[in-house]
C-alpha positions as CSV (number, residue, x, y, z in Angstrom):
1,X,-165.8,89.4,-22.4
2,X,-163.0,91.9,-23.1
3,X,-163.0,93.5,-26.5
4,X,-160.0,93.1,-28.7
5,X,-159.7,95.6,-31.6
6,X,-156.9,93.9,-33.5
7,X,-157.8,90.8,-35.5
8,X,-155.2,88.1,-34.8
9,X,-154.3,85.0,-36.8
10,X,-157.2,83.0,-35.4
11,X,-159.8,85.8,-35.9
12,X,-158.7,86.2,-39.5
13,X,-158.8,82.5,-40.1
14,X,-162.3,82.3,-38.7
15,X,-163.5,85.0,-41.1
16,X,-161.9,83.2,-44.0
17,X,-163.4,79.8,-43.1
18,X,-166.9,81.2,-42.4
19,X,-167.2,81.3,-38.6
20,X,-168.4,84.2,-36.5
21,X,-165.7,83.9,-33.9
22,X,-162.2,82.6,-33.3
23,X,-163.5,80.3,-30.5
24,X,-164.2,77.7,-33.1
25,X,-160.6,76.6,-33.1
26,X,-160.6,76.0,-29.4
27,X,-163.5,73.5,-29.8
28,X,-161.8,72.0,-33.0
29,X,-158.6,71.3,-31.1
30,X,-160.4,69.7,-28.2
31,X,-162.6,67.7,-30.5
32,X,-159.5,66.4,-32.4
33,X,-157.7,65.6,-29.2
34,X,-160.6,64.1,-27.2
35,X,-163.1,62.8,-29.8
36,X,-166.0,65.0,-28.7
37,X,-167.9,64.8,-32.0
38,X,-167.9,61.6,-34.0
39,X,-167.1,61.9,-37.7
40,X,-169.3,60.5,-40.4
41,X,-172.3,59.7,-38.2
42,X,-175.3,58.6,-40.3
43,X,-178.5,56.7,-39.6
44,X,-180.0,55.7,-36.3
45,X,-180.7,58.2,-33.5
46,X,-179.1,61.6,-33.9
47,X,-176.1,62.6,-31.9
48,X,-177.6,65.2,-29.5
49,X,-175.6,68.2,-28.5
50,X,-176.4,71.0,-26.0
51,X,-174.6,74.3,-26.5
52,X,-174.8,76.7,-23.5
53,X,-173.8,80.3,-24.1
54,X,-173.9,79.5,-27.8
55,X,-173.8,83.0,-29.4
56,X,-172.5,84.1,-31.8
57,X,-172.6,80.4,-32.8
58,X,-169.1,79.2,-33.8
59,X,-169.3,76.0,-31.7
60,X,-172.8,75.2,-32.9
61,X,-171.8,75.8,-36.5
62,X,-168.8,73.6,-36.2
63,X,-170.9,70.7,-34.8
64,X,-173.5,71.2,-37.5
65,X,-171.0,71.2,-40.3
66,X,-169.2,68.2,-39.0
67,X,-172.2,65.9,-38.2
68,X,-174.7,67.3,-40.7
69,X,-178.0,65.4,-40.6
70,X,-176.6,63.0,-37.9
71,X,-176.9,65.8,-35.3
72,X,-179.6,67.3,-33.2
73,X,-178.5,70.6,-31.6
74,X,-180.1,72.5,-28.7
75,X,-178.6,75.9,-27.9
76,X,-179.2,78.8,-25.7
77,X,-177.8,82.3,-25.1
78,X,-179.0,85.7,-24.0
79,X,-177.9,87.0,-27.5
80,X,-179.1,85.7,-30.9
81,X,-177.0,83.5,-33.1
82,X,-175.2,85.2,-35.9
83,X,-176.6,84.3,-39.3
84,X,-173.7,85.8,-41.2
85,X,-172.1,82.4,-42.1
86,X,-174.6,79.7,-41.3
87,X,-176.1,79.4,-44.8
88,X,-179.5,78.4,-43.3
89,X,-178.2,75.8,-40.9
90,X,-179.4,77.5,-37.8
91,X,-182.9,77.6,-39.3
92,X,-183.1,73.9,-39.9
93,X,-185.3,71.3,-38.2
94,X,-182.1,69.8,-36.5
95,X,-181.7,72.9,-34.4
96,X,-183.6,74.2,-31.4
97,X,-182.4,77.6,-30.2
98,X,-183.8,79.6,-27.2
99,X,-182.8,83.2,-26.6
100,X,-182.9,83.3,-22.9
101,X,-181.1,83.0,-19.6
102,X,-179.7,79.5,-19.0
103,X,-180.4,79.8,-15.3
104,X,-184.1,80.5,-15.9
105,X,-186.5,77.6,-15.1
106,X,-188.3,77.9,-18.5
107,X,-185.1,77.8,-20.4
108,X,-183.8,74.8,-18.5
109,X,-187.1,73.0,-18.9
110,X,-187.2,73.5,-22.7
111,X,-183.6,72.4,-23.1
112,X,-183.9,69.3,-20.8
113,X,-187.1,68.3,-22.7
114,X,-185.0,67.8,-25.9
115,X,-182.4,65.6,-24.2
116,X,-180.8,63.5,-23.2
117,X,-177.6,64.7,-24.8
118,X,-174.3,63.0,-25.8
119,X,-172.3,66.2,-25.5
120,X,-172.7,69.3,-23.5
121,X,-170.5,72.2,-24.4
122,X,-170.4,75.6,-22.7
123,X,-168.3,78.5,-23.9
124,X,-170.4,80.8,-21.7
125,X,-168.6,83.7,-20.1
126,X,-169.8,86.5,-17.8
127,X,-169.7,90.2,-18.8
128,X,-166.3,91.0,-17.5
129,X,-165.6,93.9,-15.0
130,X,-161.8,94.0,-15.2
131,X,-161.7,92.8,-11.6
132,X,-160.2,89.3,-11.8
133,X,-161.7,88.1,-8.5
134,X,-165.2,89.1,-9.5
135,X,-164.9,87.8,-13.0
136,X,-163.5,84.5,-11.9
137,X,-166.3,84.1,-9.4
138,X,-169.0,84.8,-12.0
139,X,-167.3,82.4,-14.4
140,X,-167.3,79.6,-11.8
141,X,-171.0,80.3,-11.2
142,X,-171.7,79.7,-14.9
143,X,-169.5,76.5,-14.8
144,X,-171.6,75.3,-11.9
145,X,-174.8,75.9,-14.0
146,X,-173.3,73.9,-16.9
147,X,-172.5,71.0,-14.4
148,X,-176.1,71.1,-13.2
149,X,-177.2,70.7,-16.8
150,X,-174.7,67.9,-17.3
151,X,-175.9,66.0,-14.3
152,X,-179.5,66.3,-15.4
153,X,-179.2,66.0,-19.2
154,X,-176.2,64.0,-20.2
155,X,-176.7,60.3,-21.0
156,X,-174.3,57.7,-19.6
157,X,-171.0,57.8,-21.5
158,X,-171.6,61.5,-22.5
159,X,-169.0,64.2,-22.5
160,X,-168.7,67.8,-21.2
161,X,-166.5,70.8,-22.1
162,X,-166.9,74.0,-20.1
163,X,-164.9,77.2,-20.0
164,X,-163.6,78.5,-16.7
165,X,-161.6,81.5,-15.6
166,X,-158.6,80.3,-13.6
167,X,-158.5,81.2,-9.9
168,X,-160.8,80.9,-7.0
169,X,-162.4,77.6,-6.4
170,X,-161.7,76.1,-9.8
171,X,-160.4,73.0,-8.0
172,X,-163.8,72.4,-6.7
173,X,-165.3,72.5,-10.2
174,X,-162.7,69.9,-11.4
175,X,-163.4,67.7,-8.3
176,X,-167.2,67.7,-9.1
177,X,-166.4,66.9,-12.8
178,X,-164.4,63.9,-11.6
179,X,-167.2,62.7,-9.5
180,X,-169.7,62.9,-12.5
181,X,-167.3,61.5,-15.1
182,X,-164.7,58.8,-15.4
183,X,-162.2,61.3,-16.5
184,X,-161.9,65.0,-15.7
185,X,-159.1,67.2,-16.9
186,X,-158.0,70.8,-17.7
187,X,-156.9,71.8,-21.2
188,X,-155.9,75.2,-22.7
189,X,-156.3,75.3,-26.5
190,X,-153.7,77.1,-28.6
191,X,-156.3,79.5,-29.8
192,X,-156.8,81.0,-26.3
193,X,-155.2,84.4,-26.1
194,X,-151.9,84.4,-24.3
195,X,-153.1,87.2,-21.9
196,X,-156.3,85.4,-21.2
197,X,-156.8,83.5,-17.9
198,X,-159.5,81.2,-19.4
199,X,-159.1,77.5,-19.7
200,X,-161.4,74.6,-20.3
201,X,-162.4,71.6,-18.2
202,X,-163.5,68.4,-19.8
203,X,-165.6,65.6,-18.3
204,X,-165.2,62.4,-20.4
205,X,-167.5,59.4,-20.1
206,X,-170.4,60.3,-17.8
207,X,-170.8,57.7,-15.1
C-alpha cells in the first residue's frame, strides 16, 4: 500500500488506543453498523473468525478484545503480526496464525482445517505500483481469493467483509457475493483516506 508520512486523526487515535494501524476503525464502524462480531459471547462453541491479510493485526486485535475467550481466530499474512500492543493475545491458545501466502495450498489447507468460520474478514491489499489499473486488478484477484475461502469455509449464516480497489470488474465481485450471501453491499468507512479508492464489500448471511 501507499506510505503516508503524516499521522492523521485516525492514526493517532489508533496509537492512543493500542492498535498497530488506523484500519481498526474501518472494521469497528462496519461491525457497529452490520453486527459482524457479537458482543458478550460466552460459553458454548467459540465464534470462529478467519482474518486474511491480517498483518499488522489491528482487525484481529479488535476481534480478540471484543469477544475474548468466546473467540477462536485463524489469521494469515505474508508478514508477521505486530506484538507492540497485543499484550500476549496473539500468543494465546485461541489464535492460530500462519505466516504465508493465502493463495498457497498449504496455507489454505491449514486455515480450512480450523473452520468452519462465522466471519471471514480480509483487509488484504496488493503491493501498489501507482498504476491504478494494475493495482485494481491485483486487488480484485485478492478479493476473488477471499471469496473462494468464503465459499469453502463459511458456515451457513456467516458473514464476509473484504477490501477492494474500485474500478475494473468490481461489479463482478459484488455479483458473486450476492450469489453466495442473502445480502451483498458496498460500504466505505469514514476512516478510509479521502484520496484512497478502496472500499469494502460485505456479504451478509451465507446461503
